[in-house]
C-alpha angles and dihedrals in degrees: 000000000000122000114241138170115260121242116257092244091056092046089054092052091051091049090048089058089061098043103030111051098153140341091285088062090058092050092049094051095045096045091048088054089052091051090051089051090064096251122172093189128041122177123190126193125183138179132189093017089303095301095097096038142359118175122180118185126180140171094228130130095286128215123285111252092240091056099048094095092043090053090069094054121095118264093011109139142147094206105077132025105176143022092261090063090067087071094053106041117161100165132082094235131035111146099080091225105108103079098040091045092051093044092051093061102035147034105266136192121189122193118182145155126192120208111298095344123109117268125255139208129202129180128196138176126196091350096307119116108231104178142002123189145151112271130177119231147126123296109277137046137289120189122188119195118190135179096012113208091008089144097039103059092171091060091045092051092061095054116109126235120304089253092055094045089049090053089054090052091049090051095051092043090052091052093047091049091050090050092061114032087170092068124072110231127186131184123198126181125183090347092307122119109227098181143337122196121213097232091220096130095252113128095198091053088054090052091050092049091053105034106018134254097278092057093045092052090067091067129085128196122268123197124163136155135196140176097271102021145010135209139200138166141099130306132183127248111257092251091060108071142137139219093247141026097257091115092054111098125174131194129188111196088344092305118126107240140172114226127169087193094059090045089054090049089056090050090051091050092054094038112142093014099078134043126240112292092019114121130188124222116249135175103191127179116196120194115200136155109277090233090061094064135053114212096169091094105104133011091244090059093219094116127066143166126233117213088221120013098180100079091044093051091049094046095052099040094047092043093053092045092051092047094050092044090051089053090053092049092051090048093052092048092050092045093052089051095053107029132070116222111271138171115235119222129178117256119215091225088115089082114113098194136043116285138178097225117142120243119280115283132181118265094241089063089063123058110257091233109033129194115288111271119215101238121170107236136189115232109252089216094058135057117290092247093066118091120203126230123284094252095066117092145164126232119206110223096184145268123306121208088345086279110073132054115219113213132180116214134168103305096340144081114220124205107197121197100223094202095048092043092051090046089057091050096050094041091054092051093046090053092051093047092051092049091050091050092237108102115175114255137160130204113243114239088219114026114230126230125208127190116219139159119279094250091050092051089052092050093052100044089053090063104059094140093050092052096044090053089064095040101261121136114188131168132188115256104187128327097300106025134078127195119215109211102171137010142176112288124260096028090127098206097324096112095107092048092050091050092050091051091052089048090055090054091051090049088055090054091243092144095135096058097024095107094052091045090049090051091050090050093048092048090052094051094047097043124101109267131233109266095036117124116238126195120230091255091052092049091050093049091047090055093047091052093045094053089054093062124095096242107023093163094073141039117233090267092056098255116136118261094193132039116194128210113184124220090242092052090053089050090050093050091051088047094238 
C-alpha cells in the first residue's frame, strides 16, 4: 500500500481526537482562549449536554477582522513565535489547535470585534469555512458550536448521557472559575443559571458561588513561600474528607494540571491525621518560573514536567502540615479557655430498641475484671447460624488503649475493635429497618439549611426514596438551598456532613450501591469511636449485640471486628 500525505480535513479530525474528547473539552479550550484574550467576563451557555449547543461569549480583546479566517487554520496562533517561547509560556493556549479541531467536528459560528475595528463573522462546518463577512457587535468574541461530532458518529456514539456530559462541563467550568477569581464566569444550561462568580478576586467567594456556603466553610487558608516557588489556596480541615480525590484541584501558574507528585505531597501533609482512603479537599495554586516547568507534554495541556520536583514536594507538604497543626493549636487554646475539664464516657444512646441496661456509671465503680457472665456464643469456626452450648462463656478482661475490648473465651483471646464492632451492629439494624420500611428518624427541633450548587440540589431532590430509607427528610428552599427537617437519631450535628457524603456518591454515579454506602457511612458516624471509654456493662452489651448480627467477623467496610489469638499460639510465643 503506497504512503501518501493525509488531507488537511482528515488531519484536523485526527488532531480533534487528541484535543476534543467530549463537550467539556470544547468548553475548556474556548474558555481558556477567552482568558488569554484578557476577558473580565466570560459567559457559557449549553444545551443537550453540550452536544446540541455550546456558546462562549467574552469581553476580551477580540480578533482582528483580517485574522478571522486564519484563526480556524491549524497551528495558527498569536501566543508564540519561535521555539524559545515554548520555555516561557504564560498563556493557557499556545498550540493553535483548539479552534480548527473544534471546527472540524462541528458547525461553528464565530463573532468577534477587535478594538475600534468593524466586527466580523465566520461560519464553518466540518472544518470547511463557509462564509466570512463583516458583522457589527460589541468588543470581544462569541463562539457558537452546534451539533458536536455530527460528522464523526463513532465518537458521538461513545458519549454519555446529556446529564453526565453536563456534569463534566460543570466540573471544568468550576475549575476554570476557581483559577481566575478576578474574572466573572457564568454557566447556563437549558435556560437555567447554574452559577455566576462575582469576579472580585476573592477565591473563597468563587467557591461559595459554585459549591455553596456550607461547603466553603470547611476550607481554611493556605499560604506558603519558598526560594523557587510559592503556593496559596484553600485546604479542608482534617475532619472534612472524602472517599476520593475529586475535591483536590491543582494549578501551576493558574493552569489546571494533574500531578501525582502534588497529590502525594498533600497526603504527606495530612499524614497521621486521616485514615487510609480518606482524602482532604485542596485548591492549591503553585507559582513557579515558567522555565522550570514543561507544559508541552500533551495536547490537552493538563500534564507537565517539573525540572526539580523535590523542593516543590517539600514546600507543599510542610506548608500543609504547618497550617493544619496551627489550626489544632488554636483550637486547643480556645477550648481550654471556654471548657472546664471533663471526663468523656460513652452513652448507650446508640441503642435502637428497648434495653434493660443500668444507667451509666464510672468504670472505677465496677471491678476492672468482673465475674464471668454466661453469654451464649456462636462458635467463630462455624457458620453464624449455629449457637454453642450453654456452658460456653466469654469473660471480659477490660479495655485496651480505650479502643479494643479484651475477651477470654474457651481456648482463645479475642481483641475486639469497639468501633468496627459497633459499626456492624448499627449497620445490621439500619438494613433491617430499611427493608421493613420503618427507618428510624427524628424531627429536628430547629431545621437545618445547607447551601449547595444548583446541580447538587437537583441530584439530591431526585433521590427522595434513598434519603428516606436512612431517615433523612430534605426539601428545596430556593434554587441553591436545602432544608433538613429530620435525620437519623444520634448524629449529633453531623447531618450536613452526612448529606455532603451522600452527595459525593451521587456525583460519582454510584446510584446502584448508594443506599448501602450511605448505611455504611451512617453506621460509621454513629458508632462509638476509638479512644472512648466504655464501662464493663457497655462492653458486655456490645459483645452480645455483635454476636447477634449475621456477619459479626467484619465491619460493613470489610475490616475485622475480632482478632483471635489461641492459647496454643500464646504458649508457642512464650516458648512453652
